[in-house]
C-alpha positions, 0 to 999 in steps of 0.5 A: 530434503524435506517436503517443503523444501521440495515445494519451494525448488520451483521458485529457482528452476520454473521458467522466469515468466511462468514464475513471474506470472504465478507469483505476480498475477495474485499479487496484482489481483491482490494490489486491485482488490486493495484499491477497490477496497480503498475506492469502496468507502469514498464511492458510497460516501459519494452516493449520499451526494454529500461533498463535506462527507467526501471531504471528510473521508479524504482528510481521515484518509492519512490515518488509513496510509499509517496503518499501511505504512506499519503493515508494508513494513512488518509484510514487506520486510517479513516476506523478504526475511522469510523468502531469503530463509526458505532459500537458504532451507532454514525453517526455524528462521521462517517460523520466527519471522512469521510470529514476529510480524504477526505480533508486532503488527498487533501491538503497533495496531493497539498503540495506534487505536489508543493514540486515535481515540484519546487524541482525536480532537487535535489530530483531525485539526492537524489534518485540517478538518474545520467546522464543516466537516469536524463531525464526519471525520471524527465518525469516521477516525473512532470507528476505523481506530478500534479496527487497527489491530485487524487492518494492519495485521491482516494486510502484513499477513498477506505479504507473508504468505506470498513469501511461502509461495501461497499468492493464491491464498494471499489473494483470497484473503484480500478478497474477503476483506474486500467483498465483505467492506463493498457489501456492508458499505451501503448498509451502514452508509445509507441503509442505517444513515451513518454516512461516513462512521458507516464506512468505517464500521464496514472497514473494520468488519472486513479486515476483521474477516480478513484477520480470521482467514490468516488466521486459519491459514497459519494454524492449519495450511501453512506447513512452516509459517507459525503464530506460536508465542514461543517462536516470537523474538526481536533476537537474533537479527529478526527485529533488525532483518525485518524492519530495516528490510521493510523500512523504505516501504513504510517510509513511503507509506508514512511520508505518504501520509504527511505529504497527504495533510500538507496537500490537504492544508494547502487544498483547504485554502481553496475551500472543500470542494478541492479537498474532495476532489483530491480524495477521489482523484487519490484513489482512482490514480491508485489503479495505476500505481498499484497495478505496478506496485502488485507487480513488483511486490508480488516477484520479491519473493523470487528476488529473495529467493534467488539472492539467498540461493546464490543465483544472481543470473536467475534475479536479473532475469526475474528484474528485467522481465517484471520491468517490461511489464510494469511499462506495458501495463503502465502505459495501457492503464494510463491511457485508459484513465486519460480517455475516460477521466470524466466518467470516473470522477463522476462515477464517485460523485456527480457535484460539478464543482467537485467533478470539474477539479477531480478531472484537471487533478486526475490528468496531472496525477497520471502523467507519471503513471507509464513509468512509475512501476520502474521505481518499485522495482528497482526499490524491491530488487535494492531490499532483496539484497540487503541493500535497503538505505538506498530504497530508504532514501528514495522513499524519503525524497519521493514522498517527504524531502523532495515532494513537500517543498515541491507543493509549497513551491509550485503553489507560490509559483503557479497556485492550485494548477502548480500543486496538482503536478508535484507528485508526477514530477517527483515521481519522474526524479525518483525513477531516474535516481533510483536506476542510477542507484541500483545499476551501481548497487548491481554492478557491485554485486 
């Protein structure tokens, strides 16, 4: 047996709680680093005291979410495909998957950059930018577009690195980008007086540095991953395997972008203060969501490895243990946020009108916090056993088919107060449906 195969055997033999901790803790840290990373721009722009600039960053948030949609598709799909190949001792396929993820991410990133730079005006109008926020939003969009290839690949690469069992290295790469962004944000935003545009520059540089780290990892540290052009192929089921498996996560992110645009269009009718508030709440609530998403994503290589090795008993043990962890941390995080809801909003901005909207919105978004992790674990289980379609349907429902009509319905019934509870209601429906669907799939397996 090759050395790389011996190194991966712990995925199938280590005590479940220890294996989950080994994979999930670095993943959770990476997820929280991502949260801090996303919060940084809003936080430092908020320190200018200008609610319009905060609103502008909120309006451009769908762009970053779209970047993450493709990063998650390539990253989650690549991670699932690579971990299954490792379980099957197929190193050639691991090399092909890692090369595909890299070049596909860069190609899509370049396409995004071109589209955003050519059609900046129409895109921002679609997002809800008005005469007061347009220039601020334009400055952010132009600079973040330049960084699109690096933003997408650095995020996708972190998933693939975890598939090899190196969660620590994936965490380090994420932290490099985040720390750079946090350090550079105040320099460009306040020091150089660039406001929202400065936040985008800091974001681009941070992702460029993270990309450089992952480049080093693939070239010098990894024993099975590859960046060689000759390993890049869309054939042999690579394109279908990666994209179909990662599609639920991508659709989840893409529809989140669409629903965010719809939400902003609804809120802008009530003024720019609610738009600024929802941007802050969205970033703050990411802590609760990404904490559990990090747990679910972290154990995906364990699930894929167990399935690839034909060990469904271990698969189910990992699933059950992770769900218990998700509920515990979900409840704890939600209680903490409820107790400190106003200080959390004031951490970003001191404008009393924005704070008032923000506190009410944060409470509404936290309602589904204790149990949202169950949805993410169920979806990852489906993806890991090559049942991507049900997970895709759940993603479509949670962020599109169900949520968007519900937002309009709730506004018609209860106005702004109704709109802000749309996400929590949708989340609970998705959790229940995912549990029913996954139970049926599991019985067949």
